Every structure is written in structure tokens, then in C-alpha cells.
C-alpha positions as a printed Julia matrix, in Angstrom:
238×3 Matrix{Float64}:
  -8.73  -17.78   23.34
  -7.93  -19.83   20.29
 -10.74  -18.24   18.3
  -9.48  -14.8    19.26
  -6.01  -15.72   18.0
  -7.51  -16.83   14.7
  -9.38  -13.52   14.36
  -6.24  -11.52   15.03
  -4.2   -13.59   12.57
  -6.9   -13.33    9.92
  -6.99   -9.56   10.26
  -3.21   -9.38   10.0
  -3.21  -11.57    6.9
  -5.92   -9.47    5.31
  -3.87   -6.34    5.94
  -0.8    -8.02    4.48
  -2.7    -9.13    1.38
  -4.13   -5.63    1.03
  -0.65   -4.18    0.97
   0.48   -6.8    -1.54
  -2.39   -5.83   -3.84
  -0.79   -2.5    -4.52
   1.42   -2.26   -7.58
   4.55   -4.35   -7.6
   7.74   -2.65   -6.36
   8.25   -0.17   -9.12
  11.44    1.17  -10.59
   9.54    4.21  -11.78
   8.68    5.26   -8.24
  12.33    5.96   -7.58
  12.9     7.46  -11.02
  11.53   10.96  -11.73
   9.12   11.43  -14.59
  10.32   13.51  -17.54
   9.04   17.07  -17.83
   9.9    17.94  -21.39
  13.3    18.81  -22.73
  14.24   20.53  -19.5
  13.73   17.34  -17.54
  13.7    19.27  -14.28
  12.67   16.33  -12.17
  15.8    14.36  -13.02
  18.07   16.65  -11.05
  15.83   17.32   -8.09
  16.73   15.26   -4.99
  14.01   12.97   -3.72
  12.36   13.94   -0.46
  12.12   11.31    2.19
   8.7    10.97    3.76
   8.25    9.8     7.32
   6.63    6.4     7.43
   3.56    5.84    9.55
   2.27    2.65   11.02
  -0.94    1.44    9.33
  -3.85    2.15   11.61
  -2.28    5.21   13.21
  -4.13    8.49   13.19
  -3.8    10.4     9.95
  -2.37    7.45    8.0
  -4.69    7.62    4.99
  -7.37    5.06    4.31
  -6.29    2.79    7.16
  -6.83    5.57    9.7
 -10.17    6.93    8.47
 -13.4     5.67   10.09
 -15.74    3.81    7.77
 -19.23    4.9     6.89
 -22.2     2.67    7.69
 -22.45    1.72    4.01
 -18.78    0.7     3.86
 -19.05   -1.33    7.06
 -22.13   -3.1     5.72
 -20.31   -3.91    2.48
 -17.47   -5.51    4.44
 -19.9    -7.57    6.49
 -21.73   -8.72    3.37
 -18.43   -9.74    1.81
 -17.46  -11.74    4.89
 -20.89  -13.33    5.11
 -20.72  -14.46    1.48
 -17.04  -15.29    1.07
 -15.85  -16.05    4.62
 -18.79  -17.01    6.88
 -16.49  -18.19    9.68
 -14.82  -14.77    9.84
 -18.21  -13.05    9.69
 -19.35  -14.99   12.74
 -16.17  -14.13   14.61
 -16.44  -10.47   13.61
 -19.95  -10.28   15.02
 -18.69  -11.72   18.29
 -15.75   -9.32   18.28
 -18.07   -6.33   17.8
 -19.74   -7.07   21.13
 -16.6    -8.08   23.01
 -14.04   -5.56   21.73
 -15.52   -2.78   19.53
 -12.15   -1.1    19.03
 -10.53   -4.23   17.65
 -13.62   -4.87   15.56
 -13.41   -1.43   13.91
  -9.72   -1.9    13.21
 -10.34   -5.3    11.59
 -13.27   -4.05    9.5
 -11.24   -1.04    8.37
  -8.44   -3.33    7.19
 -10.96   -5.5     5.39
 -12.45   -2.48    3.64
  -9.02   -1.5     2.32
  -8.62   -5.06    1.04
 -12.04   -5.13   -0.64
 -11.59   -1.74   -2.3
  -8.34   -2.97   -3.83
  -9.94   -6.21   -4.95
 -12.65   -4.37   -6.9
 -10.07   -2.86   -9.25
  -8.52   -6.22  -10.17
  -9.42   -8.46  -13.1
 -11.72  -11.34  -12.05
  -9.01  -14.0   -12.49
  -6.52  -12.08  -10.38
  -9.15  -11.26   -7.77
 -10.07  -14.93   -7.41
  -6.38  -15.86   -7.11
  -5.88  -13.38   -4.27
  -8.91  -14.72   -2.41
  -7.76  -18.33   -2.83
  -4.25  -17.43   -1.7
  -5.56  -15.72    1.43
  -8.15  -18.37    2.34
  -5.8   -21.32    1.85
  -3.04  -19.7     3.88
  -5.31  -19.1     6.85
  -6.7   -22.62    6.64
  -3.18  -24.07    6.43
  -2.25  -22.19    9.59
  -5.27  -23.65   11.4
  -4.51  -27.19   10.26
  -0.86  -26.87   11.22
  -1.91  -25.9    14.74
  -4.21  -28.88   14.94
  -1.52  -31.19   13.58
   0.87  -30.14   16.34
  -1.72  -30.79   19.03
  -3.21  -34.1    17.89
  -1.69  -37.43   18.94
  -3.81  -39.67   16.7
  -1.65  -41.03   13.83
  -4.61  -41.47   11.48
  -5.75  -37.89   12.11
  -2.21  -36.65   11.57
  -2.16  -38.4     8.19
  -5.45  -36.77    7.2
  -4.23  -33.35    8.25
  -0.98  -33.73    6.32
  -2.89  -34.68    3.17
  -5.23  -31.7     3.53
  -2.25  -29.44    4.15
  -0.62  -30.74    0.98
  -3.76  -30.08   -1.08
  -4.08  -26.56    0.32
  -0.4   -25.86   -0.32
  -0.84  -26.82   -3.97
  -3.84  -24.51   -4.35
  -1.95  -21.74   -2.58
   1.01  -22.21   -4.92
  -1.13  -22.09   -8.07
  -2.87  -18.91   -6.9
   0.47  -17.34   -6.03
   1.77  -18.09   -9.53
  -1.13  -16.18  -11.08
  -0.41  -13.17   -8.87
   3.31  -13.29   -9.66
   2.69  -13.55  -13.41
   0.51  -10.45  -13.21
   3.22   -8.52  -11.36
   5.84   -9.65  -13.86
   3.64   -8.41  -16.7
   3.31   -5.03  -14.98
   7.06   -4.78  -14.51
   7.7    -5.71  -18.15
   5.45   -2.87  -19.34
   7.11   -0.46  -16.94
  10.59   -1.43  -18.11
   9.55   -0.76  -21.72
   8.33    2.69  -20.76
  11.49    3.49  -18.81
  13.68    2.42  -21.72
  11.75    4.74  -24.02
  12.16    7.6   -21.54
  15.89    6.91  -21.24
  16.29    6.97  -25.01
  14.37   10.25  -25.29
  16.48   11.81  -22.54
  19.69   10.78  -24.32
  18.41   12.47  -27.49
  17.72   15.67  -25.49
  21.11   15.6   -23.74
  22.17   19.12  -24.76
  18.88   20.7   -23.64
  18.91   18.81  -20.32
  22.49   19.87  -19.54
  21.79   23.49  -20.47
  18.68   23.59  -18.28
  20.62   22.05  -15.41
  23.31   24.74  -15.6
  20.74   27.55  -15.86
  18.88   26.26  -12.85
  22.02   26.06  -10.72
  23.01   29.7   -11.36
  19.49   31.1   -11.26
  18.76   32.91   -7.96
  16.31   31.04   -5.81
  13.23   32.77   -4.49
  11.24   31.34   -1.65
   7.51   31.43   -2.28
   5.64   32.9     0.7
   3.05   30.74    2.4
  -0.6    31.8     2.06
  -0.85   32.54    5.81
   2.55   34.22    6.05
   2.62   37.92    6.91
   5.0    40.2     5.01
   8.2    40.82    6.91
   9.24   44.29    7.96
  12.59   45.45    6.57
  15.52   45.35    8.98
  16.49   48.82   10.36
  19.94   48.53    8.83
  18.44   48.09    5.39
  16.24   51.21    5.61
  17.48   54.31    3.71
  19.06   56.94    5.95
  16.79   59.9     6.64
  17.79   63.26    5.26
  19.62   65.49    7.79
  17.46   68.13    9.4
  17.98   71.67    8.17
């Protein structure tokens, strides 16, 4: 039962790290990109998208089944980098295939993100993940053991792991800060350009508000028949 809990926690942590590997919370995602002097996107209200739980059907990469090649790549990664998780995954494949597929799919998302990172940042993410899981295991053991000498050993190991986890986290945070700094520079340049084009942006905004809107028909939409009241009256019979 304890091993199963570790597998579930490891999978959850991997999914969490995979999400954290995406770009840092970006100001530009909430700000529309400029589209020339008209700057149409700046006055268009943002559309809210319904959120889906990772792993649900139709939820992008998390919901798609893996190919045999992708599954093998995940297993090779676990075997090389995390042999204890590889052993548990093999056991899980026999005991609970559905949970196994879900875990492997989360790992694949994590690995595909890791490939795009610089080596230093990739190593930092792996250290951060591995130390956190190991700290959780040691903390459980520390709560259960009654031997004072063993408690002292566990506390020292926890301290060492916490220091490694902190150092790895600093590397990740520095990378995110660098990304944000570059994004802020770009946004400032866009804001300056928009201020210079103020007259054109305002004029385009007014023209768009008074311009009649036409709904584009869908490709599968059939043409509508005119309403009887809108048809021209037939000529009176002679």
C-alpha cells in the first residue's frame, strides 16, 4: 500500500512539474498583440475558454494515447534516471493498466517539455523533482521511526536534500525572471508604438463600431430561405 502511495504521489509531482515547465505566468497572454496601426486586437474582448481537467477526454496532450515509441521512451527515461519509479511502473502495468497509462502519459508530457530546455535548466528541474519526492519519503519515515539515532540521520539527510532542492529552485526561478524581463521590454516597446499611433488606433476603433457587422456563414450551413413577409408582392392578376 505504501509503494502504491509513492507511485501516485510521484505521478502527481511529475504532472505538477510538467505544468511548471511551461512559460512563466505571462503578462502578454492577457494583453493582445498589435496588428498594425489599426491595432484591432486591443479593443476586442477576450473570450473565456472552459477549463478542462488534465487527463480528461479531449484535453490535448494529456488526453491523447501514446504510441509504442513514446511509451518506450518514457520507460527508458525512468530506467536511466529513476530506476525505482521504473520498477514500480512495471508493477503498476500488471496490476492497474489504466493507472499505468495515465502515469506514463503524464511522464511523456514532462519529458517532451524537458527536451526543449537548456541542459542546465533541465538538470535543475530533475534535481528539484527527485529531491522533493525523496524528502517526502524521508519525512514519512521520520514520523514513523522511534529510534533517536535514526531520527538524527533522517533529519540530516532531509536538510541536505532541502539545500539541493533550494539551489535547483533558484536556477528555475532565475530563468523565469529572465523570461519575464525580456517580455516586459517587448511590452514596453509595443506600448510606446501604440502611443505613437494613437490617432490611427482611435480612428479605426470608431470606424469599427459604426461599421455594420456581417456574420460569416459556417461551411456546413445551408442558405436560409427568405421570410414570406420579405418577399416582393406578386403582381395582381389581370
